[in-house]
N, C-alpha and C positions, 0 to 999 in steps of 0.2 A: 813172321809171326804174330798179327796183332797182342795188344796188351792185353783186352779181354779175355781173349783166349789163350792164351801165356797166363792171367792171371788162375783162371780155371782150371788148365792145367797141373798148376801146380796145388793148389787146392785139393786136388783129388787124389795127389801123390806127394806131398811136400819132402819127404826124405829121399825123392829119385833127384831134387832140385838142389839139395840144403843140404850137405854134411851135418852143418848144426843149428838147432833152433836161431843161436846168434847172429847167424850170416844170414839172416832173414830181418831180422831189425837191423842190418847194413845193408840191407838191399836197394841201393840207389834208384831203383826202376819202381818201386811201389813208394804211397806213401804211406803214413800210419797206420788210417785206416786197413787199408787193405793188407796192412804186416799181418794184420790183429788176426784177418780173414783167414791168412794162411796159419797160424800159428792158432790158432783156436781148431782149424781143420786137420794139424797135426795131433794136437792133441785129441785131439777123436779117435784119433788113430795110433796112439804112439804106444812102445810097450813103456812099462813101470820104469825102466831103468832112464829116460829120457825124460820123463814127468815133471822132476822140477830144474831141469835144464829151460824144459816147454814152458810153463812157469814162470819162471823167473824172466823170459821172457816178453811175455805177453806182460807182465807187471810194469818192465820195463816201456814197452808203448803206450800201457794205460797211464804211466805217468806223464809223458811224450805228452800224450792228446787232454789232458787234465789241463786245465789255464794253470798258470802260475797264480798263485794270489800273492806276490811279493812285489807283481806286473807295477802296481799304483805305486809305489815305494819311489 
């Protein structure tokens, strides 16, 4: 399955591919931008019980996408 097709399938039904939102963060097949897309799609369809976990995973990926302000030090 091509990566683009896989990403679209996962975004359509993330909970069929991942047990926990943290599993998305650890999936090495995707870069952080793609992980963020998956997590945002999951948040859109998630039940209230998963929202805290999804929001935490989204925050983790966003932190990794933000340039480190201390890199020049």
